[in-house]
C-alpha positions in Angstrom: -28.0 219.0 113.9 -31.1 217.7 115.3 -32.9 214.8 113.2 -36.5 216.4 113.4 -35.1 219.8 111.4 -36.3 219.9 107.9 -34.5 221.9 105.3 -36.6 225.0 104.0 -34.0 227.1 102.3 -30.5 228.0 101.4 -28.9 231.4 101.7 -27.5 232.4 98.2 -25.4 235.2 97.2 -25.4 238.8 98.7 -27.7 241.4 97.4 -26.3 245.0 97.3 -24.3 246.5 100.1 -26.9 246.6 102.9 -26.7 243.0 104.0 -29.6 241.8 101.8 -29.4 238.0 100.6 -30.9 235.7 98.1 -32.7 232.8 99.6 -33.6 229.7 97.6 -37.0 228.5 99.4 -37.7 224.7 99.1 -41.3 225.4 100.6 -44.3 224.8 98.1 -44.8 228.7 98.7 -41.8 230.7 99.7 -43.8 233.4 101.5 -44.1 230.8 104.5 -40.5 231.3 105.2 -41.6 234.7 106.9 -44.3 233.0 108.8 -41.7 230.6 111.1 -40.8 232.2 114.2 -37.5 230.8 114.0 -35.4 229.5 111.4 -32.1 227.6 112.3 -28.8 226.7 110.6 -26.7 223.5 111.0 -24.7 225.5 113.7 -27.7 226.2 115.9 -27.9 229.9 115.2 -31.3 231.3 115.1 -32.6 233.7 112.1 -35.9 235.1 111.2 -36.6 236.3 107.6 -38.3 239.0 105.9 -38.9 239.0 102.0 -37.9 242.4 100.4 -39.5 242.1 96.8 -38.8 240.2 93.9 -35.9 237.6 92.9 -36.2 236.1 96.2 -34.3 238.9 98.0 -34.6 238.6 101.9 -33.5 240.3 105.1 -32.1 237.9 107.7 -32.2 238.8 111.4 -30.2 237.0 114.1 -32.0 235.9 117.2 -31.6 239.5 118.8 -33.4 240.9 115.9 -30.5 242.6 114.4 -30.1 242.5 110.4 -27.0 241.6 108.8 -24.8 244.5 108.7 -23.5 244.7 105.3 -22.6 242.8 102.3 -19.6 241.2 104.0 -21.9 239.7 106.7 -24.2 238.5 103.8 -21.6 236.9 102.2 -20.2 235.0 105.1 -23.7 233.1 105.0 -23.7 232.1 101.5 -24.8 228.4 101.2 -26.3 228.7 105.0 -28.8 226.1 105.1 -32.1 227.1 106.9 -34.4 224.5 108.8 -37.5 224.6 110.9 -38.7 222.0 113.5 -40.7 219.3 111.5 -43.3 220.0 114.2 -43.9 223.5 112.5 -44.8 222.0 109.2 -48.2 220.5 108.3 -48.5 216.8 107.6 -48.0 215.9 104.3 -51.2 214.8 102.0 -51.4 211.3 100.8 -48.9 210.3 98.1 -46.9 213.5 99.1 -43.4 213.1 101.1 -41.0 215.5 102.6 -37.4 214.5 100.9 -36.1 214.3 104.5 -38.5 211.2 104.9 -37.2 209.5 101.8 -33.4 210.1 102.3 -32.0 206.9 103.6 -35.0 204.8 102.9 -33.9 201.0 101.6 -35.0 200.5 97.9 -35.8 197.1 96.6 -36.3 196.0 93.2 -37.9 192.4 92.9 -36.7 191.6 96.5 -33.0 192.7 95.9 -31.8 195.8 97.6 -30.5 198.8 95.6 -29.3 200.6 98.5 -30.7 203.5 100.2 -31.9 206.6 98.7 -29.1 209.0 98.8 -30.8 212.3 97.6 -33.8 213.5 96.2 -33.4 215.7 93.0 -35.7 218.2 91.0 -34.5 220.0 88.0 -37.9 221.0 87.1 -39.4 218.1 85.3 -40.4 216.3 88.5 -38.5 214.5 91.4 -36.2 211.5 90.9 -34.4 209.5 93.7 -30.6 208.9 93.6 -30.2 205.5 94.8 -26.8 203.7 96.6 -26.4 201.8 93.1 -25.9 204.6 91.3 -29.3 204.6 89.4 -31.6 207.6 89.2 -35.3 206.7 89.4 -38.3 209.1 88.6 -40.3 209.6 91.8 -43.8 208.4 90.2 -46.4 205.9 91.0 -45.2 204.0 88.1 -41.5 203.6 89.2 -42.0 203.8 92.9 -45.3 202.0 93.7 -44.9 201.4 97.3 -43.3 203.8 99.8 -43.5 202.4 103.5 -42.6 205.1 105.9 -42.9 202.9 108.9 -40.6 200.2 107.5 -38.1 202.8 105.8 -38.2 201.0 102.5 -39.6 201.7 99.1 -40.3 199.4 96.2 -38.9 200.3 92.7 -40.3 199.1 89.2 -37.6 200.4 86.8 -39.2 200.7 83.3 -37.5 199.4 80.4 -37.4 202.8 79.0 -38.4 206.1 80.5 -40.2 208.8 78.1 -42.2 211.8 78.1 -42.4 214.6 80.6 -46.0 213.8 81.9 -47.0 215.4 85.4 -44.9 217.8 87.7 -44.6 218.3 91.3 -41.7 218.3 93.9 -41.9 215.1 96.2 -45.6 214.4 95.1 -46.3 211.1 93.0 -49.0 210.9 90.5 -50.6 207.8 89.7 -49.2 206.2 86.6 -47.3 209.6 85.5 -44.2 211.0 86.4 -44.2 213.5 89.2 
């Protein structure tokens, strides 16, 4: 897979018998997945998507414009990750980062390496970074005060205690409050 591809969605379970699928969108607005001329999977196959109503149900069409034939074809795509070239996406705003930019960055606390960012998690209460040393750190301005994209490093300041559920937002840090 090309390094300039950004994950925007994952195909979920089949919906009905006519080849429709559920798609979990990672975009701030799921409707934007329809706007991309081409989505690409990890095997390089090209897809287009059209939302078909509520509950994240979509019709996927292949590069020839043919929709999935039936439930069997839809089930074969479960867990398929859908990507777009980074050039199709807007530049992130200040204090906003694509997860793909954070993954692999080296984390330092008091000058010591804690390893690399392995994963960015968000279960609804704000994003957290999973680090190579096994720790999970809230992705907030207080806990991650410095992100140096050009140097591929972040500074970690782990609080003695993590409390409350202030602030929200996938991948967006808010000054002094968990994101």
